[in-house]
C-alpha distance (Angstrom), angle and dihedral (degrees) to the residues before:
residue distance angle dihedral
M1 . . .
S2 3.77 . .
A3 3.75 137.8 .
Y4 3.82 120.6 -164.5
L5 3.76 120.8 -146.8
Y6 3.82 110.0 -160.2
G7 3.80 93.1 -171.0
P8 3.74 143.3 -16.1
I9 3.76 112.0 -63.6
A10 3.80 133.6 -171.9
L11 3.79 119.5 169.1
D12 3.77 128.3 169.1
L13 3.77 100.6 -155.2
S14 3.73 94.3 -160.4
D15 3.83 105.4 163.6
G16 3.72 97.6 -12.9
P17 2.91 139.1 -166.7
V18 3.79 103.1 -134.9
K19 3.76 123.9 177.8
A20 3.79 142.8 167.2
V21 3.82 115.9 -128.2
Y22 3.73 121.6 -169.7
G23 3.72 139.6 153.9
R24 3.84 136.6 94.0
D25 3.71 127.1 -44.0
E26 3.81 127.5 -135.1
Q27 3.81 91.4 -78.1
G28 3.83 91.8 49.9
R29 3.80 95.1 -107.2
P30 3.87 116.9 140.2
F31 3.82 119.4 -111.2
A32 3.73 136.6 -178.6
R33 3.82 127.0 -169.6
L34 3.79 141.3 171.2
V35 3.81 110.8 -139.0
F36 3.79 120.0 -160.1
G37 3.80 119.8 -170.1
E38 3.76 125.7 -8.8
G39 3.73 141.2 -102.5
S40 3.80 116.6 -2.0
Q41 3.82 88.4 -9.3
Q42 3.82 93.9 58.7
V43 3.80 124.9 121.6
T44 3.73 119.3 -172.2
V45 3.77 124.6 -160.8
S46 3.80 115.7 -162.0
V47 3.81 112.3 -141.4
T48 3.78 96.8 168.6
H49 3.83 93.8 117.3
T50 3.83 96.3 30.8
P51 3.82 115.4 123.5
P52 3.82 117.5 -122.2
D53 3.82 89.6 -115.0
T54 3.77 91.4 60.9
L55 3.81 91.4 48.0
T56 3.81 86.6 52.5
Q57 3.81 88.9 53.4
L58 3.81 87.5 52.3
Q59 3.76 92.0 52.3
E60 3.81 90.5 49.6
A61 3.81 91.7 49.9
I62 3.71 91.6 50.5
A63 3.82 90.9 48.9
Q64 3.82 88.4 53.1
I65 3.82 92.2 50.2
T66 3.80 89.3 46.0
A67 3.77 91.6 54.4
W68 3.81 91.2 45.5
T69 3.83 91.5 50.8
R70 3.79 91.0 50.0
R71 3.81 91.4 51.7
Q72 3.80 89.6 49.9
E73 3.79 90.2 54.2
Q74 3.81 90.4 49.5
I75 3.77 91.2 50.2
K76 3.79 90.6 51.1
S77 3.86 90.2 54.9
L78 3.84 93.3 53.4
P79 3.79 117.4 101.0
V80 3.74 118.3 -104.7
V81 3.81 111.9 -107.3
A82 3.78 119.3 -160.0
């Protein structure tokens, strides 16, 4: 497997938005992209040629991060014990 980075990227997703964009380009070729942020703060990841197994890995990674984020929120809500 390979991932190609076309330039340095740093994005704090914060509250999004996140969207999936897919369809056909001007030449009629299919494309699929994940778009994070908007405007000048937008990062697009092409997944047009990504195998389904890699997209499944992406789903699993997002599920892990979601679980971690929820745990962090729970920890914040606990009382401080000295």
